[in-house]
N, C-alpha and C positions, 0 to 999 in steps of 0.2 A: 803415813798411816800411824796412828797411835796405838800402842799396846798397853795392856794392863801392866802396871809396875809390879815388881816382886812383892812389895809391901801389900798392894791391893790383892794379889793372888793369895797371900797368907791370910788376910782378913776374910776373903771370900771362903777360904777353906775352913776357917774357924766358925764363920757364920753357918756354913753347911753342917758342921759338926753339932753346933748348938741346935740348929733346926732338927737334926736327926734325934737328938736327946729329947727335945720337946715332943716330936711326933711319937716316939716310943713311949714317952710318959703318958700322953693322951690315950694311946691305944691300950696301954696297960691299965689305966684307970677305967676305961670303958670295958675292958675284958674282965676286970674285977667287980664290975657292977656299980662303980661310983658315978657313972654318967647315965644312969637309967638302964633299961634292959637292952644292952647292946653287946652282951657277951657272945652270943651266937654269931652276930655279924662280924665281930673281930676274929673269932676262931675261923669262920668260913673264909674271910678275906685272906688271912694268913695262910690257910691251907691251899687255897687257889693260887696265891702268889708263889708259894714253894713248889707246887705242882707244875705251874707254867715255867718257872725258872728251871726246874729239872728237865722238862720236855724240850725247851728251847736250847738248853745246854747240850743235850744229846743230839738234837737236830743240827747243831752247829751254828756258828756265828754268821750273821748276814748283815750287811749294811743296808739301811733303809733306802739309800740311793739306788740300790740294786734290787729292789723289791719287784717281783713279777706280779702279773695280774692275779695269778693263783694265790700268791702270798698275801696280797691285799684282801682277797675274798676270805681266806683263812683267818686273817687277823680280825676282820669284821665279825665273822662267826664266833671266834673265840671271845671277842669283846662282849657280844650279846650273851653268850653262855656264862661267862664269868660274872657279868652284872646280875643275872638272875640268881646264880649260885651264892653271890655275896650278900645282896640286899633284898632279894625277892623281886617281884615284878607286878606291875599293873599292866595287864595285857590289852588295854584299850588302845585303839588307833590314835585317839586324841592325845593320850599321855605320851605315846611314842613321838607324835608330831611335835608336841610342845618341847620334849627333851631334845629332839634333833634341832629344832629351830633355835632353842636357847643356846646350844653349843655352837651352832653356826653363827649366830648373832654375836656371841662373845668373841669368837675367833675373828670375825670381821671388825668388831669394835677394837680389839687389840691391834689389828693391822693398821687401822686408821690412827689410833693413838701413837703407834710407833712411827708412823710417817710424819705426823704433826709435831711430836715432841721427841727430838733426837735423844735427850737424856733418858726418856722412858724406854726408847729402843735399846740403849746401852744397858739399862737395868734389866730388861726382859731377855734380850738376845746376847748380851755381853759383848766383849771385844775379842779380837784375836789374841791368843796367848802364845808367846814365843816359847818353844820347847827346846830349841837349839839356837844359840846366838853365836855367830862367828865360830862355829865348830864346838862350842862349849855347851854341854847338856845342862839344862836348867832342871835339876832334880826336883826342886820344890814345885815347879809348874807341872811336871809329870805326875807327881804324887797328888797334887791338888785336883787334878783332872782325871784321876784313876787310870792313868796310862803307864806303860812301861817301855823299855827300850825296844822290845819286839814290835810294838805298835808303830814306832817311828821307823824301824827297819823295814817293816812291811810297806809302809807308805813310800819309802825311798825306792824299794824294789819296784813297786807298782807304777810309780810316776816317772822314774828316771832310770830304772834298771840298775840302781846302785846296790851293791851288796856289803859295803863297809860303811860304818857310821862316820869314819874319818872323811868320807867323800861328801858329807852333808854340811853345807855352810850354815843353812838356816832351816829350821822346821817350825811350822806355825800350826797350831790348832785353830782352825777357822771357826767362824760363828756357826756354821752348819754341822760341825762335828768332824769334818774332814781334816786330814793332816796334809798340808802342802809343804813341798820340799824345794829348796833352792840348793843346787849342788855347787861345790867349789869351782868346778870346771865343766865344760861341755864335753860329753863323751861322743865320739864318732862311732857310727854303727857300721 
């Protein structure tokens, strides 16, 4: 299995930072009216984002892998509500159908491209990233992926019942966002 090199992780982090600056610059320009009459859309979008961030922070963290049916329904309703609050809505059934079909078609097209072109798959999904290699914590990889020691400790506890970082030989941030753990030794229960 190949992993991202430390140099690649650094460049990806820099690219993410550059993208963030670019996105903020565009939003600021739109908010100041340089991109047409988009000020209200930017303000509404920022307000909704902050509101949802606050609500979900109070509600607690949940992994998408553990989403219940109720959580899925709630997320669908929130998505529809925030879309209307941010950009307005065209309430015709045809517009909704076109939007849904477009999103599903794009998702399917991306899946096909990822299967046909492995390089595109690596670009879109990335590769696993080593967080701990032979017991040594890779701080740059943690930082680049917005993780901390507690995230790795939690994964170690959940997957192997390990309570000490010293017991972790390897920790990998998998492509799906999960952290997999390989302990130094096997624990008997």
